[in-house]
C-alpha positions, 0 to 999 in steps of 0.5 A: 091600622094595628095597635102598634102602628097607631101608638107609634104615630105619637111622640109626646113626652112619656110622662105626659098625663094631661090630655084633658087639657091638650093632646099632643098631635100625631106626626101625621097631623104635624105633616098635614099642617106642614104640607098645607102650609107649603101648598099655601106658600106656592100660591096659584090660581086654585090654591084657595080651592085646594086648601079649603077642600080639607073642610070636606075631608074633615066633615066626612070623617066627622060624619062617619064617627058621629053617625050623622049625615054630612049635611047636619054637620057644621065646622067651627073654630072651637068648642067655645065658639060652637056652644056660643052659636048653639046658645044664641040659636035657641030662644023661647024658654029656659036652658037647664044646666049645672054651674059646675060645667066647664065655663065654655058651657056656661058663659054662652048661655049667660050671654044669650040670657043677657040679650033676652034670647032665653033664661038660664035655670041651674041644677041644684048644687050639692056638696062638691062637683055636681054629677048631672044624672037623669034623676037630677035633671028630671027633678029640676025640670019641675022646680023652676021659679021663673015660670018659663018652660025648659026648652033645652038641657046642656051637659058635658058628656064627660065632666072636666073636673070629675071625669064622670060620664053622663048618661046621655040616653037616660037624660034624653029619655027624661027630657022628652022633646026638649033639645039636648046640647052636649059638650063632647070635647072630653070624650069624643074619640076616646069614649065609646059612646052613643052620640045619637041622643044629642041634638047639638054635639059640640067638639073641638080638636085640641084635646083627645082628638089630638088635632091641635087648635083651631077647628071644631064641629057641631053635629045636629040631629034633625030636631036640632037643625030645625030648631036651632037658628043660625043667629050668628051665621055669617056670609059663608052660611048663605046661598051664593056667598061670593055673589057680591050683589049687596043683597041679603042672601037666603041661609043655606038649607043644611048645617052650613047655615051656621057657618060664620066665615072661612076657617083655617084649612091648616086647622081643618086639614089637621082635624081631618087627619086626626079623625082619620087616625082615630077611625083607623085605630077604632074608638072601641080599641082606643077606649079599651086600652085607656080603660086598662091604663086607668085601672093600672093608675087606680091600683097604683094610687091605692098602693100609694095611699092616695084617694081617688075622687073620680069614678072607678066604675068603667061605665061612669068614667072615660080617661080622667082620674082625679087624685085627692091630696089632703091638707091643702097640699095639692099645689105642692104635690103638683109642683113635685110632679112637674119637677119629676117630669109629669105633666098634670092639672092642678084643680084647687088646693086638694085635687090633681087631675091626671088624664091618660090616653092610649099612648100612656104607659104603665110606667108613666102612671106608676111614676106619677103615683109614686110621687103623689105617694109622698103626700098620703 
């Protein structure tokens, strides 16, 4: 697919700069949802099988993009649910994480701790949002007071608040044989990253993949699949799930053992379509276009006299740009952006997050910077 064809697949508002919160789906995703709903409406003896064949299409696309075999991929309902499944599947030590993670990557570990599955060890906090680096992880591995061994490290590939891209390979190198759990929702499909260091990569479809809500996946390494137990696995995660014999069945031998129940085929079908669109354009091409637009946004904010709080180095950023607004005026600046038609995210009283996609135009980021320039 050409770049022009890819870009013409979307029709979001031209001043939409909020893909880190929600990515408006393509027309192809909308059409998939419509088609599957129409199929469901007809009924028929094989309608369920036809609809749920979308699960296989989604899994195949995930497999190609992640570079992991289909038998190590489990579909789930959201990033939050996938992280909960992973957290409850680990036991026998501590998980190391930053409390500055998005809450979806904090509460699962706290809830697993509360029922005695594992302990939680926090990375030492500094001034402002913490960057999770190999150096910080290495230092923290030897500072636990509980005496329990760290058995897993949890991190976001791209931090939701700062836009900082974690060095997954570097973290993998310092944690050795411990499990590395990666929340990949803020980078998958738009950041050209190597996902192989992750033992459990959890990604939902509603943000940068632009698939809408309701479908996500967990991609396991061989180590992750072996060590993370299907504690929350349900009736669809066992052998012979429709053999209703009142007996407990053996768990499936692959990542399917983590399945809880049947998912919405409308959601998995839409996820499949969104993933195939990313494939057709190429993650590298999408990432390159985003990088150029981020450069334009940085330059526009500089001219407007607005501080950039997110990383500038291309190796440390993806598609999130954070504008610093002084004197506690971020809420007012955010309201001005909204009045001008710019969609963004307010973070506290001094930060506004702008998140661009391949479809974001230079005119859009110039408009946003011009509005924010009133607060320099």
